[in-house]
N, C-alpha and C positions, 0 to 999 in steps of 0.2 A: 413894515417891520413888525415882528412878533412882539407882543407885550409880555413882559416878565411879571409874574405874580409871586411875591415873596410871602408865602403862607406862614412861615416861621415868625417873621418879624411883624407883619401886618395882621396876620390871622390869629396869632397867639400872644405875642409879647405886648403889642400896642394896647389891646383890650385889657390885659392884666395891669399894665402900668397906669392906664387911664382909671381903672377901678381903684387903684391904690392912692391916686392923687385927686380924684374928683370930690370925694366927701371930706369936708374939713376935719371932722372928728377922727376919721381913719388916718388922714394925712398927719395930723398932730400926734396921734398915738404911735405911728410908725417912724416918722422922720424926726420928731422933736419931743420925745417922751419926758425929757428932763432927768432921766435916771440913766446913768452911764451903762450899767449892765444891760438894761433893756434895749438901749439904742445899739449897743455892740451886737447883741444877739439878733436884732432885726436886720441890721446891715449884713451880717455874716450869712444869715439864712437866705436873704434875697439876692445877695451877690453870688452865692453858690448856685442858686436856682438859675440866675441869668447866665452864668458862665457855663453851665451844663445843659442849657435849654436845647441848643441846636443838636448836640450829640444825643440827647435823650429822645428827641423827636425823629431824628433822621437815621439813626443807626439801624441798618436792616436786621430783621430777625435772623437768628442762627438757623442752621439746617434742622437741628433738633426741635426748635420751637415751631418751625413750619410743619414738621411731621406730626407733632402733638396737636397742632391746630387742625390738621387734616383728619386725625383720628377722632376728634370730638364732634365731627359733623354728624347730624342725625339723619334718619331716613326722611324726615319731613323736609330737611334742607334739600335733599336730592330730588324729592318729588316736586318741590316748588321751583327747582332750577337754581343751580349755583353758577352765577356769572362772574365770580371773583377773578377768574382767569382773564376776563375781558377788561378789568380795571387797569387804569394807567399805573404803571410801575416805574417811578423815576430811577435813573441810574445813580446810585449813591456810592460815594467812596469817601475816604478821609479828606480829600481836597475839597469836595463839595460841602462837607460838613464844616470844615474850617472856614470856607467862604461865607457860609450862612451865619456863622458866629461873628465874623467880621462885620457883616451887614447889620447884625443886632447891635453891636457896639457903636457903629457909625451912625445909626438912625437918630434923627433929632429927638425923638421921644426918650431914647436912652440917655442922650447928653443932658436933657432937661431933668430926667429922673435922678441922675447922680448929683446934679447941682442942688437938689432939695435936701440932701443930708447935711446936717449942721455939724460936720466933723470937727471944725476948730473948737467949738464949744465942748464937744466930747473930749477932746484932748485936754482942754483946760480943767475939766472935772477930774480926769484921771491924774493929771500932773499934780493937782491939789492933793489927791490921795497920797501920792508918792512923797511929796514934800512934807505933808503932815506927819507921816511916819518918821521921817528924819528929824523934823523939828522936835517931836516928843523925845526922841532918843538923845538929841544934843542937849535939851533942857535938863534931862536927868544926869547926863555926864557933868554938866556944869555944877550941879548940886551934890552929886554922889561920887564923882571921880570916873577915871577911864575904865575901871573894871565893873561899872554898874551894868547889871543885866538888862540891857535895853532891847534885846532881840524879841520881836513880837510874833515870830512864827513858831512852828512845831520844833520841839527839842530834838527830834530825830533828824530833822533837816539841818539843824545847827551842828549836830555831831558829824553829819555827812560833809558839811562845808569845812569843818575843822580838819577832818581826816584827809579830804581830797586837796584842799588848798592851803592848809596850814595856818589859816586865820585864827587868831586867838581872842583878840578884843571883840566883845559883842557888837560894838558900833560898826566894825567893818563887816561882820557877819550880817548885820541888819542892812547895811548898804548893798552888799552883794545880793541879798534876798530881794530887796526892793527893785534892783535893776533886773533881776531875773523875772520878777512878776510883771514887768512892763511888756515882756514878749510872750506871755501866755496866750493861748488861743482864745481865751475868754476876755482878753484885754486888748491885744494888739489889732490894729486895722491897717491893711496894706497901704492905702493912700496916705497914711500918716507916718510912714517909715522915717522920713526926714525929721519930723518933729520928735519922734521917740528917740532917735539917735541923738539929737540935740539935747533932749531932756536928760538922757543918761549921762552925757558929758557935764551938764549943769549940776547934776546930783554929786558926781565925783568932785567937781570943782568946789561945791559947797563944803564937802568934808575936808578937802585940802585946805581951804581957807580957814576952817575951824581949827585944824591941827596947827597951821602956821600961826594963828592968833595965840594959841596956847603956848607954843614954843617961844613966842616973843613977849609973853607975859601979859597979854591983853585980856 
């Protein structure tokens, strides 16, 4: 039986993943930096790299690129002999690229690589940021009243929220802005979708409980 050689997975990705995880210092800096912004940026960059790896390596050059490459050949290349037409040219199409990407994701190295990300800790750090904003806002309301200016974002954003949604009290504008911030590209991570959804509901529930306590005189 002919032996299959997966150069995309074993020739490119496995050495890269091994380099990222072999050195303890590099591994700690990438997977567990302790700073939410850094971890999110690391994960997003490497996740994008892996998701586009097969396509980047296997997409055939366009006809224009092939023509430009042919025009750049020098006389020296011709004299030495150009044997590029004898090189093996695999038949690539969208299906073969998709299959290569599936092999990347299914490889044991990839499974182990994704397990190394401490994403639950990342979410805890982010959720602490969200709740801290609301806690400060609620503390001010308790001492200054419902009309206390507790919104911590840009005033232009507050005006936009008022105009589009009709929200008036700063606490609800702050809540809306906090929930929006959870889904920014610099905060959200796809594997944590369920946690972010649950967190958004918890934040809304926190405000509802506060309002209810106020109405009941607590």
